[in-house]
N, C-alpha and C positions, 0 to 999 in steps of 0.2 A: 184265800188269806191263810186257812188253817194250813194248807199244804204247804205254803211259802216259810210258816212258822214252824213247822216240820222239819223241812230242809235245814232251814238256819241253827234248829236245836241239834240235830246230827252235827252239822257241821262244825258247832261249837263243843260239841262233847267230844268229837274223834280228836278235835284239834289240842286237847291236854296232851294225849299219848304222844303225837307227833313233837307238840313243843318241847316236852321233858324231854323227848329222844334225844332232840337236835342240839342240847346242852352239853351230851356227854358224845356227839356223834366222831369224835376222832378218839376218844378213850375206849369208846366199846367198837370199835371197826373191825376188830377180830371176832365179835362175838356172832356165835352161829344161832339164827333166830328160827322158832318154829312158824310154819306156814299157816298156823290157825288165825293169825294176825298178821295181815297185808303189810309187807314194806314198800315204802316209797322207793321210785326208781332213781337211779344215779343222776339223771340229767336233773331232776327235779331238785333234787337235795343240793346239787351244785349252783342253782339258781338261788336258793333258801340262803347259802352261804354267801353267795355275791352279793344280795341284797340287806346282810345284817344291820347295816347302819342307816338305810333309808328310811326316812319317815312317810307312810302311807297317808297318814290322818292325824290331826290333833284335833280334840273337845275338849274347851276348858281347860284343866290341868294336865289331861291323859292325852298319851300318844299312841300310835298305833303303828308298829313297825311292819315293814314291808314283809318281814320274816314271818311274822305273824300270819299275814294273807297266805303267802307261800306254803307255811305249814300246813293251812288247812285244805288249800287246793291240792296239796301233795296227797293228803290224804283221802280227798274226793278221787282222785285218778286210781290210787293204789286200791280203793272198792271196787275196780272195773270199769267204773263210769267213762264215757266217751269224753274228751278234751272241750271246754266249754269255758271260753272266758268271764262269761256272765257272771260264772260263781265267783270269782274274785270280788265282782260288784256287790253281790249276796253279804260275801264275808265284810267286806269293809263296813255296809251298812248296818250290819248285826253288832260290828263292833261298837261303831259311832253309837249306835241306840244304848249299847248295855252300860258302857261310860257315861254316857249322860245321865241316864237312870241311876246310876251307882252314887254318881256326884249328887244329884238332887237329894238321892236318899240320906246322906250325911248332913245337909241343910235341914232335912225335915227329920230328924233321928229315928228314922227308918233301920233298924236291925236286924240282923239274924244271929241269933245265939249259936256258941261255937258246937254244942252237943249237935246242934240241925245240920253245922255245915260237916261235922265228923260223918254223921249218917248218911248224909249223900254222898260225900267220899266213899264210904264203905259200900253203900250199894253199887256205885259206878265200878268201884274195885271187883266187886262179886261178879258184874256183868263181864268186866274185863278177864277174869281169872277162868271164868266159865268158855269165854270164847278161846281163851289160850289152851285150854286142856288141863288146867291146873294151876297152882301157883308157884310150882318149881318153873314150869315151861315158862309163865308169863317173866319170871324173873329172869330169866336167861334171856327173853327177847328184851327186857328194858336194859340187863344189863346192869342192875342194881336190885336192890331188895324193894320189896313191896311198899314197907315202912319208907324207905327213902322216896320213892316215888309217889306214895300218898301225900308227905309233905310239900314236893314238889308241885303238884297241882291242885291242893287245896287253897291257895290264894285266887287262882283265877274261877275256883267252882265257887268260892265265897263270894267272889264278886258277880257271879251270874245270879247266883240266890239272891243277893241284896238285889241286882236290878229288878229282878222278879216281883218281889216284894213291893218296891216302889211302883211298879206297873198295876198291882192289885189295891194298892193303895189310892191310885189316881182315877180306879175304875169301881171304885167299892160302893159309891153311893148310884152307880147307873141300874136304872131298873126299865122296864117297858110297861105301858099301860097299855089297855085295850085300844086306845085311841093311837097310840103307837104302833100298835101290830097292825092295826087298818090301813094305816097310813102308810107303812112300809110296803103292804100289800099292793096297796091301789097304785103304788108307783110303779111296779113291776109291769112292763108292756105285756099287753097279753098275749102274744107270739112267742113271749121269752118265759113265762110260766112252766115250771120243772112238771115233768108227769112223775107219777109215782106209781109204783109196781105195786102189783097185787099185795095186801100186808093181813096180816091175822094177828090175835094175841091168843096164846093159848098157856094153858096150866098144866102142871102134872101132879100126880101122887105117884112116888117111886117106890119100890117095895124089892130091897137087895138080898139077897139070898144070906140068910146068917148061919153058921155053924154052931152046933152044942159044943161045950167044953170038952165033950168027950171026943166028939169029930174033930177037935182042935188038936187032941192030945198027941197025935201021931206027929203032926210038922213041928210042935214044941219039942219034944222028944228029939227030932231029927238036929234041931238047932243046939239043943242040950249036947248031944253026940259030939256035933263037930266042935262045940268048945272046950269038952274034956280033950279032945284030941290036942286041941291048940294049949291046953294047959299042960297037958302031959310031952310039950314039946315039938311036936308038928309046927310047919311053916304058916303062919297066917295066911298070909299072900297066896302059898300054893291051895290052901283050902278053899278061899275066896274065889279063885279062877275054876275051880273045878266045881264047886256046890253053890256058890253064891247064885240067889234067883234076882239079884238086881243087874239089870244089862248094861246100866250105866255104868257101873264101877267093878263088877266082877274080872272084866279082862285086865284092870288095873291091880288086881290084888284086894278088892275092895275099897280100896284107897278114895276116901273123898276130898282130900286138900283141906286147905284152911278155910274156916268159914265161922260164921258168926250166930247167936243162938236164931236169928230170924231165918235163916235158910232152913233150919229143920222144922219137922213136926214137934209139937210139944213133947212128947214122952220122948224123942230123941237126943232133942237139945236137953232136956233135965237130966237124964244118963250122962252124957257127954260131956257136960261141963260140971259134973259133981267128982270125976274121976282124975287121978295124977296120972301125969304122963307115963306110958309104960303099962298101966293097968288094963284089965280087961273085964268088962261089965258082966253082968248075969243077964241072960236070957230074958228080953222084954217085948211086949208086943205094940205096934203101932197100927194103923189102917191099912199097913202095906202087908204086915205079916209077924215073924218071929223074927227077931235080932240080936245079936250081942256085937259089940263094938271094941275097941282098943284104942285108947289115947295114944297119939305118937307124940305130939306137944302143944305145947299152951302158948299163945302169946297174946297176952293181955286178954282182951273179950273176943279172941279168934282161938278156936282149938282145930287140930290137924287130925281125923282121924280115920280109921279104915273098920268097915263092919261085913258081916255076913247075914244075909237076909233069907229066909226061907218062906214061900209063899204059899198060905193054904190052899189048895184047889177045892170049890165048891162043887157039893156032890148034886146028883140028881133030886135027892131027898131033900138037901136044902133050897134047890129051886122050887120044888113043889111044894114046900112050907111057904115061898114067898108068893106064890100063884095064889094057894089058899088063901093067905091075909089078904092080898089083891081083888079075889073074888068076892070076899065078906065085905069090905070096905065098899068096893061098887055097889053091891045088894042093899046096903046102909045108905049110901047116897041117892039111890034109884027108889028106895021103899020109902024114905023119911026126906022130902022136899026142904023140909025145915033147917037142916044142915047146910050149910055154905059151903063151896068147894074150898075157900080160903080158908077157913077153920079146919077142914079135915085135913087138908096139906099139913099146915102146922103142926096137926096131931100126929098125924100117920105116916108121913113122908119120910124117907130115909136119904132124901137131895138135901146138899146141905147149900146148894147155890139156890135153892128155890123155895123151900120150905117156909123161909122167914121172909118171904117176898108174897106170900099169897099164893106160894105153888106156880107164880106166874114165870115164864122164860123170859129171859132179857134177850135184847139183839146184841150178840156177841158182837159185831161191826160197830156199835155204837155205846159202848159199855158207859161211856161219861157220862153220856145223858140218862142212864137208867131206862130206857125207854122199853116197852113192853111191846111195840108194834114190830114187827119182824116180816121183811119181806119173804116172800113164800119160796123164792130162788134161792134163800140163804139157810132156808130149815135143813134139819137133818132129814134125809130121805124117807127113814122110815117116819117120822114125825108127818112130814108131807105126804104121804101115802094114805097115811089113816085121816088126818084133819080134811084131805082133800073132798070127801065124802061126808063130812059131818055137817050140821046145822048148828048155828049159833046159838050156843046155851046148852048143848049137848054134852053128854060124857062118852066116851069111849069103852067099850068093853077091855078089861086087863089083856095086855100084849105084851109080848117078849120082845126086849129090844138090847141090841150088841152096840154099845157106844162106838163111834167113830174114832180110827185110830187106837184102839183096844181099850181095855179097862171089864169092869164087871157087869156080865149079863145081870140085868134087873127086868121086874115087871112094871108097867106103867099104865096107871090111868090118865088119859088127856081130858081136858076140859076147853073147848073152843068158847072164847069170850067174844070175840068179835072177829069180823073178814069185811075188809074193804078192797073193792075190785080197783084195777090199775084206772087211773085218773087224772085229769089236771088238778093241779094243786088249787084249793078253794079253802075258804074261812071256816067253813060248816065242818068239814071234815079234817082239815088238817092244822087246826088251830096250834097244836103242841109243837108241832114243828116249825111253822111258821115263826111263831114266839120265840122259839130257840134263835134262829136265823136273823129276826129283826133284833134281837139282846145281842147277837154277836156284831150286828153291824152299827149298833148303837156303841158298844164297847171300842170298837176299830174307830170310829168318828172321835170317840172322847180321848182316846190317847194319840190319834193325829192330831187333835188341837192342841192340845198339850205339848206335844213336839214341836207343832208350828210355833207356838210362842217361845220356847225354850230356845229353840235355835236361832232366834233373832235377837236372843240376850244372852247368847254364849259364843266365845271365842271358837270359831270352828275353821279348819285349815284342811284342804284336799289337796292331795298331791294330781300334779295336771295328768297322770296316767287313769285317773279315777276320775275325771269331774266330766267326762262325757258318760258315763253310767246314768241309763235312766234313771235308778233307783236313788242317785245321790243328787239328782239335780235340785230336788227341795232344800237338801242341805247348803247348796251353793245359792240359790235363789233368795233375794232380800238379805243375802249376807255377804257382803263384799270382801270382808276377810277371807271367807271360803275359795275365793279363787286366786290367793295369792299361794306361790310356790315359792320354795328354797332356791 
């Protein structure tokens, strides 16, 4: 069910891009497009244009055009997927669902505030801008300004958000009792019970190497010297390409494109949004290093900047200091059993991700549930190697870690809270997991029951092309109107 929901969401998200493009397909026929965002092929676009006036479905007072369905399917193909007519069935199902929810939201006075819609539109625009390689490239692809495009997709996004808010209202009182969990579990055939891999709960106290002010001075001075060269007339972009240590923006002359405050770390955002177009900032420090930036343009709550970054290099001396601190905290915890690990983590750990969670690591593959049970095959290999020989309740001696994918080297003390061998699901060991699945099942049944009732009371008509879709049979069943066609 979750996978289906994710598929439909992706289709709905990408649809806004294609739908808006189709409106200006003739006008923008000669515009060259950036390959970072895939284009639809000519055959599919022709199909869309030929079917513009066909109505694929009606629910209540809302219609679904065939062009809506074809547009989403075109984007599905453009992403490199193999042709699959069933995707069109899923698209129609999602649009029927969305529009029925949105109509009920009006009746029940369920609203989404304009600022919420604006925030969601901005979020999606940031993702699209990143995929395109910058706002200029995105606008070239769209054939119009980002502001125009935002206005075009806003109604679709608002309807999606209203529908989701209505769904939340339908399920807001859903909960599961211990009886519900046991009943759900007992209904699973014994030969269908899932097998859970070996899992552990592991905590960390992390010690990052820190430079002294004196050690940082040479890097700040280098940034100051580059800023002086810019102020004296040298080209900012050329200096960024030569000296900036931000691999993402240096090749583009330090250009970060348009972004809002939430895109940047707070120190960077505070500096960028207090300057006027053309102004160059002083050198300032963030967790990434020393920067200075230039504001190129302001558009409301977005700013277009370029920057130069100088990253401090951590010395052996700073690593030795981190190790010394790790050794002293390890001795403290080993000698004084009254100090619990979670308290020590909140006081001493440099990891922002875990220190406020009692030092416990979260399962990165299931962030939404914030579970601390991590399958051993999903662990960082360095952590897996150490915890494999540890006993439950044991602390590891401080060891140096190099984060996967790059990042700052640091020392860690690990704590093994629990270890569970691979096994068939059972209530004694897996109650949190089973509770989550049982709750999800009850949510889905509540929504299905609501739709079953509303479908019977709502005018529904589905074009003959889609009436054989397995997903849509429930929309036609017990609803004679749904089988009618023009």
